[in-house]
N, C-alpha and C positions, 0 to 999 in steps of 0.2 A: 188554582181555585178562585183567587180574587178576581182574575179576569173573567171567569165564568159567572161569578156573582155580578160583576159589572153588566155583562150581557143579559143576565136574568132581570135585573132591575130595569134596564133599557127596554126589554121586551114587555115588561109589566106596564111601564109608562105608555108605550106605544099602543098596546092592545087594550088594557083596561082603561087607560086614560083617553083612548080614542083620538090619538094624535096622528097627524099625517106626516109620514117620513119625508115627503117632499117639501113640506112647509116648515118643519121644526127639526133641528139637529139635536142629538143628545150625545154629549162628549164627557170625557173624564180628565180633561187637561187641568193644569194649574192655571187659575184665572188671573194671570198677570196682566198688566197694562198693555204690553205688547201683543199678547194673545187677543185681548178684547178688541184691539184696533184692527185685527185681521178678519173679524166676523162680517159676513154679508147677508145673514138671514137669522131669524129668531133661533136662539140656542139655549138649551138647558144644560147646565154644567154641574156634574156631580164630582166634586173634588175630594178625593180620599185624603184626609188630613191627619188621621190618627188610627192606630191599631194597638189594642192592649187586651190582656187577658181579663176576662170577667171573673173576678175572684169569688163573687157571690154564687156563681154557678159551678165552682170547683168542688168536686166530691172525691174523697180519697178512699172510700170504702169500695171494694170490688162489687161490680154488678152481679157477677155470678162466678161460680167455681166449677170448672170442668174436671171431673175425676176419672181416673183410670184405675186399674188394679193396684198399681204401685206408685202412682204420682197424681198430682193435681195441677191445674193451671188456673190462676186467678185472672179474670178479665176486668180491667178497670174502665170506667167511663172516660170519654174523650174530654180534653180541655175545651173550654168555651172562650171564644175570642170575639171581642166587639170591634166591628168595622164601622168607622164613622165617616160619613160623607157630608160635605157642605154643599147644599143645593142652591144654586142661583140661576136666574133667568136673565138673558141678554137680548134686548130688542131695541129698535129705534124709539118706540113710543112707550112711555111708562104704563099706559093702559094695557098694552100687549103683555108686558112683563107681569103686571098684576093678575091678568086673566090666566096666564100660564102658571103662576105660583099657586093660585087657587085651584086650578085643575090638578096640580101635583098633590095638594093636600086632600082633595076629594078622592084621588086615586089611592093614596098610601095610608091615610089615617084610618079608614075602615078595616085595614088589614092588621091583625094582631101578629101575623107571622107569614113568612113565605113557605108555602108547602113544597116539599121536595119534588113532587111531580111537576111543579111549575118551573123547575130550574132548567138551566142549559148546561150541558157538559158535566163537569165534576160536581156541580151543585146537586145533581140527581143522585150522587153517591153519598150525600150527607146522611148520617144515621138518624138525625132528628130534624124536624121542621125548624126554621130559623126565625126567632122572635124579631119583631120590628118595634122600634120606638121612633116616633115622628114628631118633630117640632118641640122637643124638650131641650132644656139647657144641657150643655156639654161641659164636663169637668176638664176636658182637654184644652179648651180655649176659653180663657176667662176675660180676655180683652180683644174683642173683634177689631177695633180700629188698628191695633198693633199688627194683627194678622194681615189685614189688607195693606198696611204700610209696608210690610215685608214683601208683599207681592207687587208693590208699586202700582196700586190700583185704588179706585175710589170705593168707599164703603157701600155695600149693596145689601138690600134685604135678602135674608137667606133662611133656609130650612135645614135643621140638623136631622140627619137620618142615621140611625144606628141599627145595624144588622148583626145579630149574634150567630156565629157559625161554630161548628164543631171541628176540632183538630185532634187527630189520634197521634200522639207523639211516637208511637211504636210502628206506625205505618211506613213501609219502605218507599223511598223516593226513586222512581224508575224513569221519569221523563227528563230528557236533557234540557239544559238551559238554552235559551235563544239569545244570541249575542250579536253585537255589531262591532266591527273592528275598523279603525282608521289606519290605513297603510300609507306611508309617506315614501315616495320614490324621489331620488335626486341624483345629480351628477357629482362625482367626487372631485373636489378641487385639486388641480395638479400640484404635486410636491408638498401637500399639506395633509398630514395624517389625521384622519377623523373628521375633516371639514367637508361639508356637503354644500353644493350650490344648486340653484334651480330646483327648489322643492316642488313636488307635485303631489297633492293629497288625493287619496282615493278612499271612498267608503266601501267596505266589503262587509256583507251581512251573512250571518249564520241564522237562518230562519227556521221556524218550526210551528206547526199548528196541528189541527185534527181534521180528518175527513168525517163530515157529519151527514146523517140522513135525518132530517127534521131536527129534533133536539138531542139525538143520541149519536155517539161516535160509532163508526162502522165496525170496529174491532180489528183483529190482526190480519195481515196478509194481503191488504189492498195495495195495488201498485200505483204509485204516484210518480209521474215522469214529467220533467220540464221539457217542453217541445224544443227541439234542436239541441238538446244536450243528451249525451249517451247514457248516463246512469239512470237507473230506476230505483226508487226507494219503496220499501214495504212498510206499511203501518204496523205499530206494535199493538198490544192488547187493548190499549186505550184509544186506538184509532189515530195515534200521533205519527207524524213524519218530520224529518229534518233534512234541510239542504244546507250545505256548507259553501262558503266563498261565492256569494251571489252579489253582483253589482246592482246598484239602483236602476230601476226601470220597470217596464210593463212586460209581463211574461204570460205565456199560455201553458196550462198544465193539463195533462191527460190523466184521468183517474180511471182505473180498471178494476172492477170487482169480478172475481172468478174469471170466466171466459166471455164475459159480456163485452159489448162494444165500448171502447173508452169514451168517457164523457169529458169534453174539453171545457175548462174553466179559465178565468182570468185571475192573475195575481199581480199585485203592485208592490214593489220593494223600494223604500221602506213603507210599512203600513202598521196600523195599530193592531191588526188582527190578521192572521194567516190561516184561519180555519177555511176549509173548502166545503161548500154546501152542495150536495148532489140534488 
């Protein structure tokens, strides 16, 4: 859900803020000094630094009661969770940073909430629109210089963005986790039990994403196949797929809906996002 919220905010900034994707990057990395040194074009960073329940929006009374002849079921409202982002802008010239900061304010401040229909992926399944608070003080960080010191970076002007989302604690978790594994191979030292020499590290990834048509997942039964690998994966009801034991690199993926001709897409491992867009 949080990843889909990231993508929703990114889409809002690009479309409503009329930003050119070729000119400005939008990322969600921790803005450390090492990260900042690697930038090569203007970048908007939305660093998710705090997640906490919104107790003011917690309601314990049931929304409704479903009754049958001999029993009843109480339906309680979802919990509300505040997602806090620290928005900063990184460019060579201060003037460019200030113009982008103002563009972000112009885009987000008129919005009192994110409408469900504006969302990407799981955001569209939210039961309620998501309130926004922009450029207000945060209780989570009381000393900004300390935060920047921990990240080993210089203090930057920033905008606090808080989005309140709904979480149903009774909803079943069906989607698998996406994990990466570091595998170390080595030669056993002769005559020494347990001692290994000549280590060789390999990153192996278990990846997963969704097959999307526009802003919506495709649903169950769509075939996803890595070119030159024998196995084919079928998406679940949320349009999700998972591949296990993938080495870093660039891959081609064939996606087949029903009996249509497969559509070939590109996939890079590792990546921040493994969603496939048809």
